[in-house]
C-alpha positions as CSV (number, residue, x, y, z in Angstrom):
1,M,-22.3,-229.9,42.7
2,A,-19.2,-230.1,40.5
3,R,-19.8,-229.4,36.8
4,R,-19.6,-232.5,34.5
5,V,-16.8,-232.1,31.9
6,A,-16.9,-235.5,30.1
7,F,-19.3,-237.2,27.7
8,T,-21.4,-240.0,29.0
9,L,-21.2,-243.3,27.0
10,I,-24.6,-242.6,25.4
11,E,-23.6,-239.1,24.3
12,L,-20.3,-240.5,22.8
13,L,-22.2,-243.1,20.9
14,V,-24.6,-240.5,19.6
15,V,-21.7,-238.3,18.4
16,I,-20.0,-241.3,16.7
17,A,-23.3,-242.3,15.0
18,I,-23.8,-238.7,13.7
19,I,-20.2,-238.7,12.3
20,A,-20.8,-242.0,10.6
21,V,-24.0,-240.7,9.0
22,L,-22.2,-237.6,7.8
23,I,-19.3,-239.7,6.3
24,G,-21.9,-241.9,4.6
25,L,-23.5,-238.9,3.1
26,L,-20.3,-237.2,2.0
27,L,-18.5,-240.3,0.6
28,P,-20.7,-240.7,-2.5
29,A,-20.4,-237.0,-3.2
30,V,-16.6,-237.2,-3.0
31,Q,-16.6,-240.2,-5.3
32,K,-18.8,-238.4,-7.8
33,V,-16.5,-235.4,-7.7
34,R,-13.5,-237.6,-8.2
35,A,-15.2,-239.5,-11.1
36,A,-16.1,-236.2,-12.8
37,A,-12.5,-234.9,-12.4
38,D,-11.2,-238.2,-13.9
39,T,-13.7,-237.9,-16.8
40,A,-12.6,-234.3,-17.4
41,R,-8.9,-235.3,-17.5
42,C,-9.8,-238.2,-19.9
43,R,-11.5,-235.8,-22.2
44,N,-8.6,-233.4,-22.0
45,N,-6.2,-236.2,-23.0
46,L,-8.4,-237.0,-26.0
47,K,-8.4,-233.3,-27.0
48,Q,-4.6,-233.2,-26.8
49,L,-4.4,-236.4,-29.0
50,G,-6.8,-235.0,-31.5
51,L,-4.8,-231.8,-31.7
52,A,-1.6,-233.8,-32.2
53,C,-3.3,-235.8,-35.0
54,H,-4.2,-232.5,-36.8
55,Q,-0.7,-231.1,-36.3
56,F,0.6,-234.3,-37.9
57,A,-1.9,-233.9,-40.8
58,D,-1.0,-230.3,-41.3
59,A,2.7,-231.2,-41.5
60,C,2.4,-234.4,-43.6
61,G,-0.8,-233.8,-45.6
62,Y,-2.7,-236.8,-44.1
63,F,-3.7,-238.2,-40.8
64,P,-1.5,-240.6,-38.9
65,R,-2.1,-244.3,-39.5
66,C,-3.1,-246.9,-36.9
67,T,-0.3,-249.4,-37.9
68,V,2.6,-248.3,-40.1
69,R,5.1,-250.6,-41.8
70,P,8.4,-248.9,-42.7
71,R,9.1,-249.2,-46.4
72,G,12.9,-249.3,-46.6
73,T,15.2,-246.4,-46.9
74,T,13.9,-244.6,-50.1
75,A,11.4,-241.9,-49.2
76,I,7.9,-242.2,-50.7
77,S,6.7,-238.7,-51.8
78,G,5.3,-236.9,-48.8
79,E,6.2,-239.6,-46.3
80,P,7.6,-238.4,-42.9
81,I,11.1,-239.4,-42.3
82,G,10.2,-241.4,-39.2
83,N,8.3,-243.9,-41.3
84,L,11.5,-244.9,-43.0
85,Q,13.3,-246.3,-40.0
86,K,13.1,-248.9,-37.4
87,W,12.6,-246.5,-34.5
88,H,13.0,-247.7,-31.0
89,S,10.5,-250.5,-31.2
90,G,11.1,-252.5,-34.3
91,T,9.4,-253.2,-37.6
92,Y,5.9,-251.8,-37.1
93,E,4.9,-248.4,-35.7
94,S,1.7,-247.0,-34.4
95,W,-0.3,-243.8,-34.6
96,V,1.0,-243.0,-31.1
97,R,4.5,-243.2,-32.4
98,E,3.7,-240.9,-35.4
99,I,2.2,-238.2,-33.2
100,A,4.8,-238.6,-30.4
101,P,6.7,-235.4,-31.3
102,Y,3.4,-233.4,-31.0
103,I,2.7,-234.6,-27.5
104,D,6.3,-234.0,-26.4
105,Q,7.2,-237.7,-26.2
106,P,9.5,-238.3,-29.2
107,G,12.0,-240.5,-27.5
108,R,9.7,-242.9,-25.6
109,R,10.5,-246.6,-25.6
110,V,7.8,-249.2,-26.1
111,Q,8.0,-250.2,-22.4
112,D,7.4,-246.7,-21.2
113,A,4.1,-245.3,-19.9
114,I,2.8,-242.2,-21.6
115,P,0.2,-240.6,-19.3
116,T,-1.5,-238.7,-22.1
117,I,-2.7,-241.9,-23.6
118,G,-4.0,-243.3,-20.3
119,C,-7.5,-242.8,-18.9
120,P,-7.4,-241.6,-15.2
121,S,-10.5,-243.5,-14.4
122,D,-8.7,-246.8,-14.7
123,P,-7.9,-248.1,-11.1
124,R,-4.6,-249.5,-12.4
125,G,-3.4,-245.9,-13.1
126,V,-2.2,-244.3,-16.3
127,T,1.4,-245.5,-15.7
128,Y,0.3,-249.2,-15.8
129,T,2.8,-251.2,-17.8
130,V,4.1,-254.8,-18.1
131,P,7.9,-255.5,-18.3
132,S,8.1,-255.2,-22.1
133,Y,5.3,-252.8,-23.0
134,G,3.4,-249.7,-22.1
135,F,-0.3,-249.4,-23.0
136,T,-2.8,-247.1,-24.7
137,W,-6.3,-246.6,-23.5
138,Y,-7.3,-244.8,-26.7
139,V,-7.5,-246.5,-30.1
140,G,-7.9,-245.4,-33.7
141,V,-11.3,-246.4,-35.1
142,Y,-10.4,-247.7,-38.5
143,S,-13.6,-249.4,-39.9
144,N,-17.1,-250.5,-39.4
145,L,-18.2,-254.1,-39.7
146,Q,-18.7,-254.2,-43.4
147,N,-15.7,-252.4,-44.8
148,E,-12.1,-252.5,-43.5
149,S,-10.1,-249.3,-43.3
150,D,-13.0,-246.9,-44.0
151,G,-12.3,-244.8,-41.0
152,I,-9.8,-241.9,-40.5
153,L,-6.9,-243.7,-38.8
154,V,-6.5,-246.6,-41.1
155,D,-4.1,-249.6,-41.2
156,D,-1.1,-248.9,-43.3
157,S,0.8,-252.2,-42.8
158,K,-0.4,-254.2,-45.8
159,S,-0.3,-252.1,-49.0
160,K,2.8,-251.5,-51.0
161,A,2.1,-247.8,-51.3
162,A,1.5,-245.6,-48.3
163,V,-2.1,-245.1,-47.3
164,K,-3.0,-241.5,-46.9
165,I,-6.3,-240.1,-45.5
166,S,-6.4,-236.4,-45.8
167,H,-9.0,-233.9,-44.5
168,A,-10.7,-233.9,-48.0
169,S,-11.1,-237.7,-47.7
170,V,-13.6,-237.4,-44.9
171,S,-16.6,-236.5,-47.0
172,D,-19.0,-237.4,-44.1
173,G,-17.6,-234.4,-42.3
174,L,-14.9,-234.3,-39.6
175,S,-17.4,-233.5,-36.9
176,N,-19.5,-236.6,-37.8
177,T,-16.7,-239.1,-37.9
178,I,-14.9,-240.8,-35.0
179,L,-11.1,-240.4,-34.9
180,L,-10.3,-242.0,-31.5
181,A,-12.2,-244.0,-28.9
182,E,-11.6,-245.5,-25.5
183,R,-10.5,-249.1,-24.9
184,P,-8.7,-250.0,-21.7
185,P,-5.9,-252.6,-21.8
186,P,-6.9,-256.2,-21.1
187,A,-6.6,-257.9,-17.8
188,D,-3.6,-260.0,-18.6
189,G,-1.6,-257.3,-20.3
190,Q,-1.0,-259.4,-23.5
191,W,-2.3,-256.8,-25.9
192,G,-3.3,-253.2,-26.0
193,W,0.3,-251.9,-26.3
194,W,0.9,-248.5,-27.7
195,D,3.7,-249.8,-29.8
196,S,5.5,-253.1,-30.3
197,A,8.2,-254.8,-32.3
198,C,5.9,-257.1,-34.3
199,C,2.6,-255.5,-34.6
200,V,0.4,-252.8,-33.2
201,E,-2.9,-253.8,-31.5
202,D,-4.6,-250.4,-31.6
203,T,-7.2,-250.5,-34.4
204,L,-10.8,-251.3,-33.9
205,S,-14.2,-251.6,-35.5
206,P,-16.4,-249.6,-33.1
207,A,-19.5,-251.7,-32.8
208,R,-18.4,-255.2,-33.6
209,G,-14.9,-255.2,-32.1
210,D,-11.6,-256.4,-33.5
211,R,-11.8,-258.7,-36.5
212,K,-9.4,-261.1,-34.7
213,T,-11.3,-261.9,-31.6
214,Y,-8.9,-261.8,-28.6
215,S,-9.0,-264.7,-26.1
216,S,-6.5,-266.2,-23.6
217,S,-6.2,-268.9,-21.0
218,R,-7.6,-266.4,-18.6
219,S,-10.7,-265.6,-20.5
220,G,-11.2,-268.6,-22.7
221,N,-13.1,-268.1,-26.0
222,C,-14.8,-264.7,-26.1
223,P,-18.3,-264.1,-27.6
224,S,-18.4,-262.8,-31.1
225,P,-19.3,-260.2,-32.2
226,A,-18.1,-258.0,-29.5
227,L,-20.4,-255.0,-29.0
228,Y,-19.8,-251.5,-27.7
229,K,-21.1,-252.0,-24.2
230,P,-19.9,-251.8,-20.5
231,G,-16.7,-253.8,-19.9
232,N,-14.9,-255.3,-17.0
233,V,-11.2,-254.8,-16.4
234,E,-11.0,-258.4,-15.1
235,D,-12.5,-259.8,-18.2
236,N,-10.1,-260.1,-21.2
237,C,-13.1,-260.4,-23.5
238,S,-13.9,-256.8,-22.9
239,F,-10.8,-256.0,-24.9
240,N,-12.5,-257.0,-28.1
241,A,-14.7,-253.9,-28.2
242,I,-14.4,-250.2,-27.2
243,W,-15.6,-249.4,-23.7
244,S,-14.7,-247.2,-20.8
245,F,-14.7,-246.8,-17.0
246,H,-17.2,-243.9,-17.3
247,A,-20.8,-244.4,-16.5
248,G,-23.2,-244.9,-19.5
249,G,-20.6,-244.8,-22.3
250,G,-17.2,-243.5,-23.4
251,N,-15.5,-240.4,-24.6
252,F,-14.7,-240.1,-28.3
253,C,-12.5,-237.7,-30.2
254,L,-14.1,-236.8,-33.5
255,G,-12.3,-235.9,-36.7
256,D,-12.5,-232.1,-36.0
257,G,-10.7,-232.6,-32.7
258,S,-13.8,-232.1,-30.5
259,V,-14.6,-234.6,-27.8
260,R,-18.0,-236.1,-27.2
261,A,-19.5,-238.6,-24.8
262,I,-21.4,-241.3,-26.7
263,S,-23.7,-243.7,-24.8
264,Y,-23.6,-247.4,-25.2
265,S,-27.1,-247.3,-26.8
266,A,-25.4,-246.0,-29.9
267,A,-24.4,-249.6,-30.7
268,T,-28.0,-250.7,-30.8
269,R,-29.8,-247.6,-32.3
270,S,-30.2,-247.9,-36.0
271,V,-29.4,-245.5,-38.9
272,G,-30.7,-247.3,-41.9
273,P,-29.0,-250.7,-42.2
274,T,-26.3,-250.0,-39.6
275,S,-26.0,-248.7,-36.0
276,V,-25.2,-245.1,-34.9
277,I,-21.7,-246.0,-33.7
278,E,-20.8,-247.8,-36.9
279,A,-22.2,-244.9,-39.0
280,L,-20.0,-242.5,-37.1
281,S,-16.9,-244.6,-37.8
282,T,-17.0,-244.3,-41.6
283,R,-15.3,-241.3,-43.2
284,A,-17.3,-241.5,-46.5
285,G,-20.3,-243.8,-45.9
286,G,-22.9,-241.1,-46.6
287,E,-24.9,-242.0,-43.5
288,A,-27.2,-239.3,-42.2
289,V,-26.0,-239.2,-38.6
290,A,-24.5,-236.7,-36.2
291,S,-22.3,-237.3,-33.2
292,D,-25.1,-236.0,-30.9
293,D,-27.7,-238.6,-32.2
């Protein structure tokens, strides 16, 4: 009898079924590994940005500001020269522009993508842009709900004199105060730019969202207040609060340059009259809270 050298139909179906089962078992593992790698890259981006903020502070004597308005051509004592010009983008500048030389991006235009300020977990990719603007996935946390500009990266677009927050200004402790948080750009690309000619949309209150609630024809009116909670890239209302593509919470860069994952429950857990996430946002609020609470 001749030896059989081919599969029968049943054997072939069995082999295909086994392969399908193996793929089904391996795919979630591959996705988990990819998600872990993206999270690690996101944390590394925040570490680089935190280091750049400290290099700026060492050079200038204070931390960069979320939004900076140039004040003419006469230097204010201690003011970096870049703050006296209309750089590439126009009247207002951002904290990203201020630290650009320290992340090797000094000549970037507002429409350029800067991978260091992009979260790799975003399916749109870290080079996502619209024709006129590039985006930042990381924002300066400038206040809690009660008091504006009581964080580390504050708004410097309104006062006549330059606002300067030094290391010594952070009496709550650099390791107990948020410097930067995650917030992906909105679905319609209308805000979330890393720099712009008119204004800079990169400051945020961490638990209650931006004071000027963002809405559009795509999203309609958004709920207020906007809480730190899971968001959706297709929902413009998610832009009103910090959130991330990582499971359970987001990555935060603290004032000492360290990076921590903080769960969404920090927006609802209380520390005295406020929440954990809001307590971590103030530089001198005197709250008894640590970043690992």
